[in-house]
C-alpha positions in Angstrom: 131.5 93.2 45.2 130.4 90.0 46.0 134.2 89.5 46.3 134.5 92.3 48.8 131.2 91.4 51.0 132.7 87.8 51.1 136.5 88.6 52.3 135.6 91.3 54.6 133.3 88.8 56.2 136.7 85.7 56.6 138.1 89.3 57.9 135.4 90.0 60.2 135.4 86.3 60.9 139.2 85.8 61.9 139.0 89.1 64.0 136.3 87.5 65.7 138.6 84.1 66.6 141.2 85.7 67.5 139.8 88.5 70.3 138.2 85.4 70.9 141.5 83.1 71.4 142.5 86.0 73.9 139.4 86.5 75.6 139.6 82.7 77.0 143.7 83.0 77.9 142.5 85.6 80.3 139.7 84.0 82.3 139.4 81.9 84.9 139.0 78.2 85.2 135.8 76.4 85.1 134.0 75.6 87.3 133.4 71.9 88.6 130.2 70.0 88.4 128.0 70.5 90.6 127.1 67.1 92.5 124.6 65.3 91.0 124.6 62.0 93.4 124.7 58.4 91.9 124.0 57.5 88.9 121.1 55.1 89.9 117.4 55.1 90.0 114.8 52.4 92.0 112.8 52.1 87.8 113.4 52.5 84.1 110.5 55.3 84.3 112.7 57.2 86.9 115.6 56.3 85.3 115.1 57.4 82.0 113.9 61.0 83.6 116.8 61.5 85.6 119.3 60.6 82.4 118.0 63.5 80.4 118.0 66.5 83.2 121.5 65.1 84.1 122.8 63.9 80.5 124.3 61.0 82.0 123.6 57.2 82.1 121.2 56.3 85.3 121.5 52.8 86.1 117.7 50.6 87.0 118.7 49.1 90.1 115.4 47.1 89.3 117.3 45.3 86.7 120.4 44.9 88.2 121.4 41.3 89.2 125.0 39.5 89.4 126.3 39.3 86.0 125.0 42.6 84.6 122.6 45.9 85.2 120.7 47.8 82.8 120.8 51.9 82.3 118.9 54.6 80.6 120.7 56.7 78.2 120.0 60.7 78.4 118.9 60.3 73.9 116.0 57.8 75.4 117.5 54.1 74.9 118.8 51.8 77.4 121.9 50.0 77.5 122.3 46.2 78.7 125.5 45.3 79.7 126.3 41.7 80.5 129.1 39.9 81.5 130.7 36.5 82.2 130.6 35.8 85.3 129.0 37.3 88.6 130.7 41.0 89.2 128.6 41.8 92.6 126.4 39.4 95.1 123.5 39.9 97.1 123.1 40.6 100.8 121.0 41.0 103.2 118.9 42.4 100.4 121.5 44.7 98.5 124.0 43.9 96.0 127.4 44.7 97.0 130.3 45.0 94.4 132.6 41.7 94.2 136.3 42.5 95.3 139.1 41.3 92.8 141.7 43.0 94.6 144.6 40.9 94.8 144.9 39.9 98.6 147.9 37.9 101.0 146.7 34.3 100.8 145.6 33.7 105.0 147.3 30.9 106.8 145.9 29.9 110.3 147.6 30.6 113.3 150.6 28.3 113.7 150.7 26.7 110.4 153.6 27.2 107.9 152.4 28.4 103.8 156.1 27.4 102.6 157.0 24.2 101.5 159.0 21.7 103.3 
């Protein structure tokens, strides 16, 4: 009797999985996630609440520096990231990321940058 019950259970589970696969193929695409805005908050307590509510890490702006920052994680911990060199600068009271995109060397008008 026990063997028959288990066999029936496996058959039912297999039938359920096959049915689920068929249904998942015919359903429409998953709608896009809502825009939650920037992943940042002014202070640690606000960041912890947002991280837990939104299920994503939130940067604590009051702990941002030129060489790193601190994030509140959804599970309640904090993560610190530090870099060996500055990644941002403070301009007019606001942090700006440093643009590390390679660019052409500037040459004043009338000068030649080609070797002679």
